[in-house]
C-alpha positions in Angstrom: 101.8 132.4 114.0 99.8 129.3 112.5 103.1 127.3 112.3 103.7 128.0 116.0 100.4 126.6 117.4 101.4 123.5 119.5 99.4 120.2 118.7 96.8 119.3 121.3 94.3 116.5 122.1 90.7 117.9 122.4 88.7 116.6 125.5 85.5 114.9 124.9 82.2 117.0 125.5 80.7 116.8 128.8 78.0 114.3 129.5 75.0 114.3 131.9 71.5 113.2 131.2 69.9 114.0 128.0 67.7 116.7 129.8 70.7 118.5 131.0 72.3 118.9 127.6 71.6 121.5 124.9 68.8 120.7 122.8 69.1 123.3 120.1 66.4 124.2 117.6 65.0 121.3 115.5 63.6 121.8 111.9 62.5 119.4 109.0 61.1 116.6 111.0 64.0 116.6 113.4 66.6 116.4 110.5 68.3 119.8 111.2 69.3 120.7 114.8 70.9 124.1 115.3 72.5 125.0 118.6 73.4 128.5 119.4 75.8 129.5 122.3 77.6 132.8 123.7 80.5 132.3 126.0 82.0 135.0 128.1 85.4 134.6 129.7 88.3 136.2 131.5 92.2 135.1 130.7 95.4 136.3 132.4 98.3 135.9 130.0 101.5 136.3 131.3 103.4 136.7 127.9 100.8 137.7 125.5 103.4 138.5 122.8 105.6 135.3 123.5 108.9 137.1 123.9 111.9 136.4 126.1 111.0 139.8 128.0 107.7 138.9 129.0 104.9 141.2 129.6 101.4 140.1 131.2 97.7 141.3 130.6 94.1 140.6 131.2 91.9 139.8 128.0 88.1 139.8 128.2 86.5 137.8 125.5 83.1 137.8 124.0 82.4 134.5 121.9 79.1 133.8 120.1 78.5 131.1 117.7 76.3 128.3 116.6 76.6 124.5 115.6 74.4 122.8 113.6 74.0 119.2 112.0 71.4 117.6 109.5 71.1 113.9 109.5 69.8 112.0 106.6 69.6 108.1 105.8 73.0 107.7 104.2 74.6 111.3 104.6 75.0 114.2 107.1 76.2 117.6 107.0 77.6 119.3 110.2 79.3 122.8 110.5 80.0 125.7 112.7 80.1 129.4 112.6 81.8 131.6 115.5 82.7 135.3 116.2 85.2 136.3 118.8 86.1 140.0 120.5 89.0 140.1 122.6 89.8 143.3 124.8 93.0 143.6 126.5 93.1 145.6 129.6 96.5 147.8 128.8 97.3 146.6 125.2 94.0 146.8 123.3 95.2 149.2 120.9 97.6 146.9 119.6 96.2 143.5 120.3 92.4 144.0 120.4 90.8 141.1 118.2 87.6 140.9 116.2 88.1 137.3 114.6 85.6 134.9 113.1 85.3 131.7 111.3 83.5 128.8 110.0 83.8 125.0 109.2 81.6 122.3 107.5 81.7 118.6 107.2 79.8 116.3 104.9 79.8 112.5 105.1 78.1 110.1 102.9 78.2 106.2 102.8 76.4 103.4 100.9 77.1 100.9 103.6 77.8 100.6 107.4 81.3 101.0 108.5 83.8 98.2 107.3 81.2 96.9 104.9 81.7 96.7 101.2 80.7 99.9 99.6 81.6 103.6 99.1 82.1 106.5 101.5 83.1 110.0 101.0 84.3 112.7 103.5 84.4 116.4 102.6 85.6 119.2 104.8 86.1 122.9 104.6 87.5 125.3 107.6 88.2 129.1 107.2 89.2 131.8 109.8 90.2 135.3 110.1 92.4 136.2 113.1 92.7 139.8 113.7 95.9 140.3 115.9 99.2 142.6 115.6 101.9 143.2 117.9 102.4 145.8 120.5 106.3 145.5 121.0 108.8 147.7 119.9 111.7 146.4 117.4 114.4 146.2 120.1 112.5 143.6 122.5 109.8 142.0 120.3 109.9 139.2 117.9 107.1 140.4 115.6 105.8 137.2 115.1 102.0 138.0 115.2 100.2 139.2 112.2 96.5 139.3 111.0 96.0 136.5 109.1 93.4 134.2 107.0 93.5 130.5 106.8 91.5 128.4 104.5 91.5 124.5 104.6 89.4 122.2 101.9 90.0 118.4 102.1 88.3 115.4 100.9 88.6 111.5 101.1 86.7 108.9 98.8 87.0 105.2 100.3 86.0 102.2 98.4 85.5 98.8 100.4 86.1 96.2 97.6 85.4 93.2 100.1 85.5 92.9 103.9 89.1 92.9 103.9 90.3 95.1 100.8 89.7 99.0 100.7 91.3 101.9 99.2 91.3 105.6 99.4 91.7 108.9 97.3 92.5 111.7 99.0 92.8 115.7 97.9 93.7 118.8 100.1 94.0 122.5 99.5 95.5 124.8 101.9 95.9 128.7 101.9 97.6 130.9 104.7 98.1 134.6 104.3 99.5 137.3 106.7 98.8 140.9 106.6 102.0 142.9 106.6 101.3 146.3 106.7 102.0 147.2 110.2 105.1 148.9 109.2 107.2 147.7 112.4 108.7 144.5 111.6 110.0 142.3 108.9 107.0 140.5 106.9 105.7 137.0 107.6 105.2 134.8 104.5 102.0 132.8 103.9 101.6 129.7 101.9 99.4 127.7 99.5 99.4 123.9 99.0 97.9 121.5 96.6 98.1 117.7 97.8 96.9 114.4 96.6 97.1 111.0 98.1 96.5 107.4 97.7 96.1 104.4 100.6 95.7 100.6 99.9 94.6 98.5 103.0 94.0 94.9 103.6 92.3 93.9 107.0 94.5 90.9 108.1 92.3 90.5 111.1 89.8 92.2 113.2 92.8 93.8 115.1 95.0 94.8 112.0 94.7 96.6 108.9 97.8 96.6 106.9 98.3 99.9 105.1 100.4 101.6 102.1 100.2 105.1 101.4 101.6 107.5 98.9 101.4 111.2 98.4 102.6 114.4 96.5 102.4 117.9 97.7 103.2 121.3 95.8 104.0 124.4 97.9 104.2 127.9 96.9 105.6 130.5 99.3 104.1 134.1 99.2 106.9 136.4 98.5 107.6 140.1 98.2 108.3 142.0 95.0 111.8 142.0 95.6 112.4 138.3 95.0 111.9 138.1 91.2 114.8 135.9 90.8 113.8 133.3 93.4 111.6 130.5 92.7 109.1 129.9 95.4 107.5 126.5 94.4 108.3 123.4 96.1 107.7 119.6 95.7 107.2 116.8 98.3 107.0 113.0 97.7 106.1 110.6 100.4 105.8 106.9 100.8 104.5 105.3 104.1 103.5 101.9 105.5 101.7 100.8 108.6 98.8 99.7 110.8 95.2 101.1 111.4 92.1 99.7 112.5 89.3 99.8 115.1 90.8 96.9 117.5 87.6 96.6 119.5 84.7 99.0 120.5 87.1 100.7 123.3 90.4 100.7 121.3 91.3 102.7 117.8 94.6 103.3 116.4 96.5 104.4 113.1 100.1 104.3 112.7 102.1 105.0 109.7 105.9 105.7 109.1 107.9 106.2 105.8 110.2 108.6 104.0 109.6 112.0 102.2 111.5 113.9 99.8 111.5 117.6 99.6 112.7 119.6 96.8 112.8 123.1 97.7 112.9 126.5 95.8 112.5 125.1 92.2 114.8 122.0 92.8 117.6 123.9 94.3 117.7 121.9 97.3 116.8 118.3 98.3 116.3 117.0 101.7 115.2 113.3 102.4 113.9 112.4 105.9 111.9 110.0 108.3 108.2 110.9 108.9 105.5 109.5 110.7 101.6 110.0 111.4 100.0 108.5 114.4 96.7 108.6 116.4 95.2 106.5 118.9 92.2 106.2 121.3 91.6 103.9 124.2 88.2 104.3 126.2 89.7 102.7 129.4 86.3 102.6 131.1 83.0 104.7 130.2 84.2 107.7 132.0 88.0 107.5 131.4 89.7 108.1 127.9 93.1 108.4 126.6 94.0 110.0 123.3 97.3 110.2 121.2 98.1 112.2 118.1 101.3 113.0 116.2 102.7 113.8 113.0 105.8 115.0 110.9 105.9 116.9 107.7 107.6 119.5 105.4 106.4 123.2 104.9 107.9 126.4 103.8 109.0 128.8 106.6 106.6 131.4 107.7 109.2 133.8 109.3 111.6 133.8 106.2 111.5 133.6 102.3 113.8 131.3 100.8 113.6 128.9 103.8 111.9 125.5 104.3 111.4 123.8 107.7 110.3 120.2 108.8 107.8 120.0 111.8 107.8 117.2 114.4 104.6 117.0 116.6 103.3 114.7 119.3 100.7 115.0 122.3 98.5 112.8 124.5 96.1 113.4 127.2 93.5 112.0 129.2 89.6 113.1 129.8 87.4 112.1 132.7 83.9 112.4 133.3 82.6 112.7 136.8 80.0 114.3 139.3 77.4 112.2 137.4 78.8 112.9 134.0 78.5 116.6 134.4 81.8 117.5 134.6 84.7 116.8 132.2 88.4 117.0 133.3 91.1 117.1 130.8 94.9 117.2 130.6 97.4 116.9 128.0 100.9 117.5 126.8 102.1 118.5 123.7 105.7 118.8 121.9 106.7 120.3 118.7 109.9 120.9 116.7 110.5 123.2 113.7 113.8 122.2 112.1 115.3 124.3 109.4 116.1 121.9 106.4 117.0 124.6 104.0 117.8 128.2 104.0 119.1 130.6 100.9 122.0 132.0 102.6 121.1 135.5 101.3 117.2 135.5 101.7 117.1 133.9 105.0 120.2 135.0 106.7 119.7 135.0 110.5 116.5 133.1 110.4 118.0 129.5 109.8 117.7 128.2 113.5 115.5 125.3 114.9 113.0 125.8 117.8 111.0 123.6 120.2 107.7 124.1 121.9 106.1 122.3 124.9 102.9 123.0 126.5 101.1 121.4 129.4 97.1 122.0 129.5 94.3 121.3 132.2 90.7 122.0 131.6 87.6 121.4 133.2 83.9 121.7 131.7 80.7 121.7 134.0 77.2 121.3 132.8 75.0 123.2 135.2 71.7 122.7 132.9 70.8 122.6 129.3 71.2 126.4 129.2 74.5 127.2 131.2 78.1 125.6 131.3 81.0 126.6 133.4 84.8 126.2 132.1 88.3 126.8 133.1 91.5 126.3 131.2 95.1 126.5 132.3 98.4 126.5 129.8 101.8 126.4 130.2 104.2 126.9 127.7 107.9 126.7 127.1 109.9 127.5 124.1 113.8 126.7 123.2 115.4 128.4 120.3 118.6 127.1 119.1 121.5 129.7 118.7 119.1 132.5 119.6 118.5 132.0 123.5 117.1 135.7 123.6 114.0 134.1 121.7 113.5 131.6 124.3 110.3 132.2 126.5 107.9 130.6 128.9 104.1 131.6 129.0 101.0 130.9 131.4 97.3 131.6 130.4 94.5 131.0 132.7 91.0 131.2 131.6 87.7 131.2 133.6 84.3 131.6 131.8 80.6 130.8 131.4 78.9 129.7 128.1 75.0 130.0 127.5 73.3 127.3 125.2 70.1 125.9 124.1 
């Protein structure tokens, strides 16, 4: 389920000399670089259906893909395309995957960073995840579904002087679940349109003073049996805070404020505190620390007529070693989903809060420009208020090899 995924801090890519790194294929006078890869891995999952009565399985994965980047004088275009085939040793008929996705990022600027001028950032990401449950209605939660997800966003920035700057932001998100398995109650996708603006003043080389505001319109997908229910929601937010690149080694962004949710065609209002933060500190050339967090409203995915507020926070370290050929990483992530509105008829029995905690360890070793080895270990815990039979814990261990050029 998309809303269940924990927030994580990504590790930096493994280093090493240029000769040891994937070079890719270069075209058009070196402007375009394409780097194909194929990863093969084995995973043991102690609780693949994330339920109180855990069942383990072994998973074999084939993951081909390609990354590319086009660099020009004032703009760049980067992207990736991937395919994933998962085969389960014991539950392949219910859980076997054929998933795929792609992403694009476009950047354009008329000046260097933090100088007077314009800059534009556009992003797009799509994924299709093919996955279904293998549990019966007596012991399973039934939360997994085939699903599609599309995100499109853009940020236009104008730096008027070395101190004053302003941003305009827009985003569209679409999430859809396939509900024809016939075993469980349906899952509910949703779509969102969001716009925002931000004004900043660089009071010093260490501090940008920020004031931001935004509006979002959500539409929850619903079944044909809910004709008298309004599935539209509206969210307003105002935040203030600090953000800058303090030095070449430290960058941070911290915003906090208040948000208003009007859910189900103004049927209910919730007002609450929200936050957004990110930070990065390169302690040494090899050691880096990161933190990431946010809170926001969204429609529930498990029940029609319900809204939740999400809180997320994660922090982690990455370390380059063995001549910069190996990256070791570790992070801890927490996520909480609080029910803030439930239609007492439509969301009966689903108006509970949940907490998720995960600890992740990873290693990535570059043998040479053609091959890398990787390992990942994840421990997850879930606590569900008022429904202890939904609590679960889970361990996933992965070993793999990646072929690249």
